[in-house]
C-alpha positions in Angstrom: 62.0 -138.3 -89.4 58.6 -138.6 -91.2 55.2 -136.7 -90.2 53.2 -138.3 -93.0 49.5 -138.8 -91.9 47.8 -142.2 -92.6 46.9 -142.0 -96.9 43.0 -142.5 -95.6 43.2 -138.9 -93.8 44.2 -137.1 -97.0 41.0 -134.9 -98.4 39.8 -135.4 -101.9 38.5 -132.9 -104.4 37.4 -133.2 -108.0 37.4 -130.1 -109.8 35.5 -129.6 -112.8 36.1 -128.6 -116.1 34.8 -125.1 -117.2 34.3 -124.5 -120.9 34.8 -120.0 -120.4 37.2 -118.2 -118.8 36.1 -117.3 -115.0 36.0 -113.1 -114.1 38.3 -112.6 -111.5 36.5 -110.7 -109.1 36.0 -112.3 -105.8 32.3 -112.9 -106.6 31.8 -116.8 -105.9 27.8 -116.1 -106.5 28.5 -116.4 -110.3 26.2 -119.0 -112.0 29.9 -120.3 -112.8 30.7 -121.6 -109.6 27.6 -123.2 -109.0 28.9 -125.8 -111.1 31.3 -126.6 -108.2 31.1 -128.5 -105.2 32.2 -127.0 -102.1 35.0 -128.8 -100.8 33.5 -130.0 -96.8 34.4 -127.5 -93.9 38.3 -126.8 -92.7 39.1 -128.8 -89.7 42.2 -128.1 -87.1 45.3 -128.3 -88.7 47.1 -130.9 -86.1 44.1 -132.8 -84.6 41.6 -133.1 -87.7 38.6 -131.9 -85.3 36.1 -129.7 -86.8 36.9 -125.6 -86.9 34.6 -123.8 -84.8 34.2 -121.0 -87.9 33.4 -122.5 -91.3 36.3 -122.5 -94.5 35.3 -124.1 -97.5 37.0 -124.0 -100.5 36.3 -125.4 -104.2 38.4 -125.4 -107.6 37.4 -125.0 -111.3 39.8 -125.2 -114.2 39.7 -124.3 -118.1 42.7 -124.9 -120.7 44.4 -121.7 -119.2 43.8 -121.7 -115.3 43.7 -124.1 -112.7 40.6 -121.7 -110.3 40.1 -121.8 -106.7 38.1 -120.1 -104.2 37.2 -120.0 -100.9 34.7 -119.4 -99.1 35.1 -117.9 -95.1 33.0 -117.2 -92.3 34.5 -114.3 -90.5 32.2 -111.9 -87.4 35.0 -109.4 -87.8 36.9 -109.0 -90.7 39.9 -107.3 -90.2 43.4 -106.9 -92.3 46.3 -104.6 -91.7 49.1 -105.3 -94.4 49.1 -103.7 -98.1 52.3 -104.5 -99.7 52.7 -107.1 -101.7 55.0 -110.3 -100.0 54.6 -108.8 -96.7 54.2 -111.2 -94.5 51.0 -112.1 -94.3 50.5 -114.8 -91.9 50.6 -112.1 -89.3 46.6 -111.3 -90.5 44.1 -113.4 -90.7 44.7 -115.5 -94.1 43.9 -118.1 -96.9 46.8 -119.9 -98.3 46.8 -122.7 -101.1 50.2 -124.8 -101.3 51.0 -126.4 -104.6 53.5 -129.7 -105.0 55.9 -129.6 -107.3 58.9 -132.0 -109.1 61.5 -131.2 -106.2 60.2 -128.1 -105.4 56.7 -126.6 -104.4 54.6 -123.2 -103.9 53.0 -121.5 -101.3 50.2 -118.2 -101.7 48.6 -116.8 -99.2 46.5 -113.7 -99.1 44.4 -111.5 -97.0 40.7 -109.5 -97.0 42.5 -106.5 -98.3 43.8 -108.7 -101.4 47.5 -108.4 -100.5 49.5 -111.4 -101.4 52.1 -113.3 -100.2 54.1 -116.3 -102.5 57.3 -118.3 -102.5 58.8 -121.2 -104.1 60.3 -123.4 -102.4 63.3 -125.8 -103.8 64.6 -128.7 -102.2 68.6 -128.3 -101.5 69.4 -131.6 -102.9 68.0 -130.9 -106.1 69.5 -127.2 -106.8 72.6 -128.6 -108.1 74.7 -127.4 -110.7 73.6 -128.7 -114.2 70.2 -129.3 -112.8 67.3 -127.7 -114.2 67.2 -125.4 -111.2 70.8 -124.5 -112.7 69.7 -121.2 -114.0 69.7 -117.0 -113.3 66.0 -117.7 -112.1 66.8 -119.6 -109.1 70.3 -118.2 -108.6 71.0 -118.1 -105.1 73.2 -115.0 -105.3 71.3 -112.5 -106.9 68.0 -113.6 -106.0 66.1 -112.8 -102.0 66.8 -116.4 -101.0 66.0 -117.9 -97.2 66.3 -121.1 -95.8 63.0 -123.5 -94.7 64.3 -125.9 -91.9 67.2 -124.7 -91.3 69.0 -124.0 -87.7 67.1 -121.0 -87.5 64.1 -123.3 -87.9 63.3 -124.6 -84.9 59.6 -126.5 -85.0 60.9 -127.7 -88.9 64.6 -128.9 -88.4 65.3 -132.2 -89.0 61.5 -133.3 -89.1 61.6 -134.2 -92.9 63.6 -136.2 -95.0 64.1 -134.0 -97.9 65.8 -131.9 -95.3 66.3 -128.3 -95.8 64.9 -126.3 -98.7 65.8 -123.2 -100.5 63.0 -120.4 -100.0 63.0 -117.8 -103.3 61.0 -114.5 -101.4 60.8 -112.8 -104.5 59.2 -115.6 -107.0 56.2 -114.3 -108.7 53.6 -117.4 -110.2 53.1 -116.0 -113.7 50.2 -115.1 -114.4 48.6 -114.8 -111.5 44.9 -112.7 -111.0 43.2 -113.1 -107.0 40.7 -110.9 -105.7 38.9 -110.8 -102.5 35.0 -109.3 -101.9 34.3 -108.8 -98.1 30.5 -109.4 -96.7 30.5 -106.7 -94.1 32.6 -103.9 -92.5 36.4 -104.9 -92.5 38.2 -103.7 -89.8 35.1 -102.4 -88.0 35.2 -104.1 -84.8 31.1 -102.2 -84.1 29.9 -104.2 -86.9 29.3 -108.3 -87.4 29.7 -109.9 -90.6 29.7 -112.8 -92.3 32.6 -113.1 -94.0 34.9 -112.9 -96.9 35.3 -115.0 -100.4 38.5 -115.0 -102.5 39.2 -116.1 -105.8 42.6 -116.9 -107.4 43.5 -118.0 -111.4 46.8 -120.2 -111.2 47.5 -120.3 -115.1 48.8 -123.9 -116.2 51.7 -122.0 -117.3 53.1 -122.1 -114.1 52.3 -125.3 -112.4 54.0 -126.8 -115.3 57.0 -124.8 -114.7 56.9 -126.9 -111.4 56.3 -130.2 -112.9 59.0 -130.9 -116.2 58.0 -134.7 -116.3 54.2 -133.4 -117.2 52.5 -131.6 -119.5 49.1 -129.2 -118.1 46.1 -128.0 -118.7 45.2 -131.6 -117.4 43.5 -134.5 -119.0 40.3 -136.2 -117.5 41.4 -138.3 -114.8 44.9 -136.3 -114.1 45.4 -135.4 -110.5 48.1 -132.9 -108.5 48.7 -132.8 -104.7 47.6 -129.4 -103.0 47.2 -128.2 -99.9 44.6 -125.4 -98.7 45.0 -123.7 -95.2 43.1 -121.0 -92.8 45.1 -118.8 -90.2 42.7 -116.6 -87.6 44.7 -114.2 -85.0 42.3 -114.8 -82.1 41.8 -111.6 -80.7 40.2 -110.5 -77.0 39.6 -106.3 -76.6 42.6 -105.6 -79.1 45.2 -108.4 -78.1 46.3 -111.5 -80.0 46.1 -114.4 -78.1 49.0 -116.3 -78.7 49.8 -118.5 -82.1 47.5 -118.2 -84.5 44.9 -121.3 -85.1 45.5 -123.3 -88.2 42.3 -125.4 -90.4 43.3 -127.0 -93.2 41.0 -129.1 -95.9 43.3 -132.2 -93.8 45.1 -132.1 -91.6 48.7 -132.6 -90.7 49.1 -133.9 -87.3 51.5 -131.2 -86.4 51.4 -127.4 -86.8 53.4 -127.6 -89.8 51.8 -126.6 -93.4 55.0 -127.0 -95.5 55.0 -131.3 -95.5 53.9 -132.0 -99.4 52.8 -135.1 -98.3 50.6 -134.6 -96.2 48.8 -132.2 -99.2 45.3 -132.9 -100.5 44.6 -134.5 -103.8 43.0 -132.5 -106.6 41.3 -134.9 -109.2 40.5 -133.3 -112.4 37.1 -134.1 -114.5 35.9 -132.8 -117.9 
């Protein structure tokens, strides 16, 4: 089964190169972010219709890092999870997925700057003698789960590559994150403006996922990545069913784990 959307529905974004490294403090009012063009507003993950709360992203890069920023409109900023690698999708969050060769990476963050990350490796690629046949990807000593297995009926059998090993204890090397809240977090009596997120993904981590390529990129190079926001709708302290999913481009189904539908970053010097 193939859930790939038409190519003309894939979002394209141009990341511009900056000369100096960026201080990661969550403040997207810094002059350097004036060099980045904000993306279009996020749309519904399934239908592609406009979201009712605005979310935008932007990207910059230098010789050391890929920088990603999020602007998140949120009248009631909330967060509850504070332990690293908690299941952040139970909170309101934004997410970044980066595609690799026979693998991809998932990153999530909430308004407390608590992060969750995992590296997925397709089971048909993790074999003896492969590049994943290392202690870092040892299935017996690492914290590993399975995506698209029998206990994952929403995805089981719906991707042509099949099951994926999920390395739950993976840490992106050199990752830096920060959040800035414009409001009063977890105060239902205060109307907030929202929150911003600032992330630095070192190229050494991206290169690890792409052994046939070299990073930092050259002018004109591309990278597939995806950008999401998941919102738990609440009414009088009650969560109303499944989280609403928004994305830079829709996936056609309620599933963020479809690398063929990831957006395309274009790197420009």
